[in-house]
Structures are given as C-alpha cells and as structure tokens.
C-alpha positions as CSV (number, residue, x, y, z in Angstrom):
1,M,188.7,44.5,110.0
2,F,190.3,46.7,112.1
3,F,189.1,44.7,115.5
4,L,189.2,41.9,113.8
5,I,192.9,41.8,113.1
6,F,193.4,43.9,116.6
7,G,191.4,41.0,118.5
8,L,193.3,38.4,116.9
9,I,196.3,39.5,117.6
10,L,195.2,40.1,121.0
11,C,194.0,36.9,121.8
12,L,196.9,35.0,120.1
13,V,199.8,37.0,122.6
14,S,198.0,36.9,125.2
15,T,197.7,32.6,124.9
16,Y,200.9,32.3,123.6
17,I,202.1,34.3,127.1
18,F,200.0,32.0,129.2
19,I,201.1,28.7,127.4
20,T,204.5,29.5,127.8
21,L,204.2,31.0,131.2
22,R,202.6,27.7,132.4
23,V,204.6,25.6,131.3
24,K,207.5,27.6,132.3
25,K,206.5,29.0,135.3
26,G,203.9,26.2,136.7
27,Q,200.6,27.1,137.5
28,T,200.4,29.7,140.6
29,A,201.5,31.4,137.0
30,G,199.8,30.4,134.4
31,V,196.3,30.8,136.9
32,L,195.9,34.4,136.1
33,S,198.1,34.8,132.5
34,K,195.1,32.3,132.0
35,T,192.0,34.4,133.3
36,V,193.8,37.2,131.3
37,A,193.6,34.9,127.9
38,S,189.9,34.1,128.7
39,F,189.1,37.5,129.1
40,C,190.5,38.4,125.4
41,F,188.7,36.1,123.8
42,I,185.6,37.6,125.6
43,A,186.6,41.2,124.6
44,F,187.1,39.8,121.3
45,A,183.6,38.9,120.8
46,F,182.2,41.9,122.4
47,M,184.4,44.2,120.7
48,L,183.3,42.7,117.3
49,Q,179.2,42.3,118.9
50,A,179.9,46.3,119.2
51,N,180.6,47.2,115.6
52,K,177.9,45.1,114.1
53,S,174.6,46.7,113.0
54,G,171.5,46.4,110.7
55,L,171.1,42.7,112.2
56,N,168.0,40.4,111.8
57,Q,166.2,39.5,115.0
58,Q,167.4,36.0,114.9
59,S,171.8,37.5,113.9
60,S,171.0,39.0,117.0
61,L,170.1,36.3,118.9
62,A,172.7,34.5,117.4
63,I,175.4,36.5,118.5
64,T,174.5,37.0,122.3
65,F,174.0,33.3,122.8
66,I,177.8,32.9,121.4
67,L,178.9,35.9,123.6
68,L,176.8,33.9,126.4
69,G,178.8,30.8,125.9
70,L,181.9,32.0,125.5
71,I,181.6,34.4,129.4
72,C,180.6,30.3,130.1
73,G,183.5,29.7,129.0
74,L,185.4,32.2,131.2
75,I,183.6,31.2,134.3
76,G,184.2,27.3,133.5
77,D,188.5,28.3,133.6
78,I,188.0,30.2,136.2
79,L,186.3,27.3,138.4
80,L,188.5,24.8,136.8
81,D,191.8,27.5,138.3
82,L,190.3,27.2,141.5
83,K,190.3,23.7,141.4
84,V,193.9,23.6,141.1
85,M,194.6,26.7,143.5
86,Y,191.5,25.0,146.2
87,S,192.8,21.4,146.1
88,F,191.0,20.4,148.3
89,H,187.4,21.5,147.0
90,K,188.7,20.1,143.2
91,D,185.1,18.1,143.4
92,Q,183.0,21.0,143.6
93,Y,184.6,23.1,140.9
94,L,185.3,20.1,138.7
95,T,181.8,19.5,139.0
96,G,180.6,23.5,138.3
97,G,183.1,23.6,135.6
98,M,181.5,21.0,133.8
99,I,178.1,22.3,134.5
100,V,179.2,25.7,133.0
101,F,180.9,24.6,130.2
102,S,177.6,22.1,129.2
103,L,175.7,25.2,129.8
104,G,177.8,27.1,127.2
105,H,177.4,24.4,124.8
106,I,173.9,24.2,124.9
107,F,173.7,28.2,123.5
108,Y,176.7,27.1,120.5
109,I,173.7,24.6,119.9
110,T,171.3,27.4,120.4
111,S,173.1,29.6,118.3
112,L,173.8,27.4,115.6
113,F,170.1,26.6,114.6
114,L,169.5,30.5,115.0
115,V,172.0,31.3,112.6
116,S,170.8,28.5,110.6
117,Y,167.1,30.2,110.0
118,P,167.3,31.7,106.8
119,Y,167.9,28.2,105.6
120,Q,164.8,27.2,107.7
121,D,162.5,25.8,104.3
122,V,166.0,23.6,103.5
123,L,166.4,22.3,107.3
124,K,162.6,21.3,107.7
125,Y,163.4,18.0,105.1
126,H,166.1,17.4,107.3
127,L,164.5,16.4,110.6
128,L,165.5,12.6,110.7
129,D,169.3,14.0,110.1
130,I,168.6,16.2,113.8
131,F,167.3,12.4,115.2
132,L,170.4,10.7,113.2
133,I,172.4,13.1,114.6
134,T,170.9,13.3,118.3
135,L,172.0,9.1,117.5
136,S,175.3,9.2,116.5
137,S,176.1,11.9,119.3
138,I,174.8,9.0,121.5
139,V,176.8,6.2,120.2
140,L,179.8,8.1,119.8
141,M,179.6,9.5,123.4
142,I,179.6,5.7,124.4
143,L,182.4,4.2,122.1
144,I,184.8,7.0,123.5
145,W,183.6,6.1,126.8
146,I,184.4,2.7,126.6
147,F,187.9,3.5,124.9
148,S,188.3,5.5,127.8
149,K,187.7,2.7,130.4
150,K,189.0,-0.3,128.3
151,V,191.7,1.1,126.3
152,A,193.3,4.7,128.1
153,K,192.4,3.1,131.4
154,L,190.6,6.4,132.9
155,E,188.9,6.8,135.7
156,F,185.9,8.6,136.4
157,G,184.4,7.4,139.5
158,K,182.1,10.2,140.9
159,F,182.2,12.0,137.9
160,T,181.3,9.2,135.1
161,G,177.4,10.3,134.9
162,L,178.2,14.0,134.6
163,V,181.2,13.3,131.7
164,N,179.0,11.1,129.5
165,L,176.3,14.3,129.7
166,Y,178.8,16.6,128.8
167,S,180.5,14.5,126.6
168,F,177.0,14.0,124.8
169,I,176.9,17.4,124.4
170,L,179.9,18.7,123.2
171,I,179.9,15.7,120.7
172,F,176.2,16.6,119.1
173,T,177.0,20.4,119.0
174,T,180.2,19.5,116.5
175,I,178.2,16.9,114.4
176,L,175.5,19.3,114.3
177,S,178.1,22.5,113.1
178,I,179.4,19.9,110.6
179,Y,176.2,19.4,109.2
180,L,175.4,22.8,109.0
181,S,178.3,23.5,107.0
182,F,177.4,21.1,104.6
183,I,173.6,23.1,104.4
184,I,175.0,26.2,104.2
185,T,178.0,26.0,102.5
186,E,179.6,29.1,103.5
187,I,183.7,29.3,104.5
188,P,182.3,30.6,108.2
189,M,180.5,27.7,108.5
190,Y,183.3,25.5,107.7
191,I,185.8,27.4,109.7
192,L,183.2,27.1,112.9
193,A,183.0,23.7,112.5
194,I,186.6,23.0,112.1
195,G,186.4,25.5,115.9
196,F,184.2,23.2,117.8
197,V,186.1,20.2,116.2
198,L,189.2,21.8,118.0
199,F,186.9,22.3,121.1
200,L,186.5,18.5,121.4
201,L,189.8,17.1,120.9
202,S,190.5,19.5,123.7
203,D,188.4,18.1,125.9
204,L,189.7,14.7,125.2
205,I,193.6,15.4,125.9
206,L,191.6,17.3,128.9
207,S,190.1,13.8,129.7
208,L,193.5,11.9,130.1
209,Q,194.7,14.8,131.9
210,Y,192.2,15.4,135.1
211,F,191.1,12.1,134.9
212,G,194.5,9.8,133.8
213,N,196.9,11.4,136.5
214,K,199.1,13.6,134.3
215,E,197.6,17.3,134.4
216,Q,201.7,17.6,135.0
217,N,202.4,16.6,131.6
218,K,203.8,19.5,130.0
219,V,203.1,17.8,126.3
220,M,199.0,18.2,126.9
221,I,199.3,21.1,129.0
222,V,200.5,23.1,125.5
223,L,198.3,20.8,123.4
224,N,195.1,21.1,125.7
225,H,195.4,25.0,125.7
226,T,196.5,25.6,122.7
227,L,193.6,23.0,120.9
228,Y,191.4,24.9,123.2
229,Y,191.7,28.3,122.8
230,M,192.1,28.4,119.2
231,A,188.2,26.7,119.5
232,Q,187.2,29.8,120.9
233,I,189.2,32.3,119.1
234,I,187.3,30.7,116.0
235,I,184.0,31.2,118.2
236,A,184.4,34.6,119.0
237,M,185.6,35.2,115.2
238,F,182.3,34.0,113.8
239,I,180.7,36.7,115.1
240,Y,182.5,39.1,113.0
241,F,180.7,36.9,109.7
242,I,177.3,36.8,111.0
C-alpha cells in the first residue's frame, strides 16, 4: 500500500509540474518536465511490479505486457517531444510516435486477454462478442474519421492511413476493456476501463491539436495532458490489483 500511495503522489505531482510549466513557460520548459513525468509513471509501475510475489504465469505475463505498454508510452512521448524540438523532421517523429503508441496498445490488448485468462470458461462462449467488438471498433473508427473530416475539418494528409490504423487499435483496446469489466465485474477492471476511455479522449483532443492547427491552444494542452497522464497512471496502478 505504501508504494501505491507514494507512487500516485509522485505521478500526480510530476504531472502537475509538467502541465504548469508547459502552459506558463512554453514548449522548451515543457519538454524536460514531460519526460520526467513520463519516467515517473514508469517508475511507479516498476515499484508495484517489484512488490508482487506468488503470481501465476498469466498474471506475471500480464504485468510484463503492461510494463511494455507503458515503456512504449514513454518512448512515444519522447518522439513527440522531438517533433517539437526538431520541426524539420516532425513528420518522421510523428510517424514514429504513432507507431510506438500503436505497439503499446497491442501490448495492453495482450495484457487484457491474459488478465481474463481465469475467466476463459466464460470467454469461450463470447467469441461472437469479440467479433462484434472488432466490428464496432471499425465502425466507430470510420465515424470518428468522417466527423474529423466533415465537421472538425481536420487535415490528415499523408497520415490518413496511420491515423486510422492507430484509431482502430486504440478504440479496440477501449471497447475490449469495457467489455471485460462487465465479464470480470471487479472494481479494478472498471477503473482500468475508465483509464482507456481517458486515453481515447486524450488522443481525440490531440488530433484536434495536431491536425487542426491548435497545438498552442492552452485549454487543449491542459485537457490533453491531464487526460493522458491520468490514463497512464491508472494503467500503471492496475498492476497493484493483479
């Protein structure tokens, strides 16, 4: 419990400092503090993992994949920071960031299935539901893309394919976590599902910033990073309950 509380305080304080510096001091001051904040939720996750014992193979693997997902988040954050610092290579850094975040969500999906392993007798009767989750993810991805183009007037250009692929993976992760929270029916699963919803909302705002020429909108900066770091903290915290 000590490491859970200490880690939460560490993550929340570092996130607050980063967002404050990013808004008040601009991008340069925000880059270093963002990296520090990202390292904090990685450190939080590893602290929780180090204090786990007596886990079965599935639980140990689930934690490993959560850690890999969080590390991908850290790498993605660094790449997106480099996009700001070295704008002449911003397309390459944005592409790299989206690929790494996509990989991170694939790790999260793997972890979700591992966490649900003890409920396999229930899940094997829900293969149709998994198919419907996939179909729903595709439909929602298309609807978001149409809204982004027709209503929000976002211009994705060369990133259209990658944006749609990443959107599908993120939406699938979110819907799967919500679905599993109703199968497993435990409070930590409900909280984890909320975490992935926050992640999705964060990236929707980020799309408005990156592809709607609103990167310097301070309200969006605060909302985006608050949602993102709350999501990452919740995902890291879930290790405690495995």
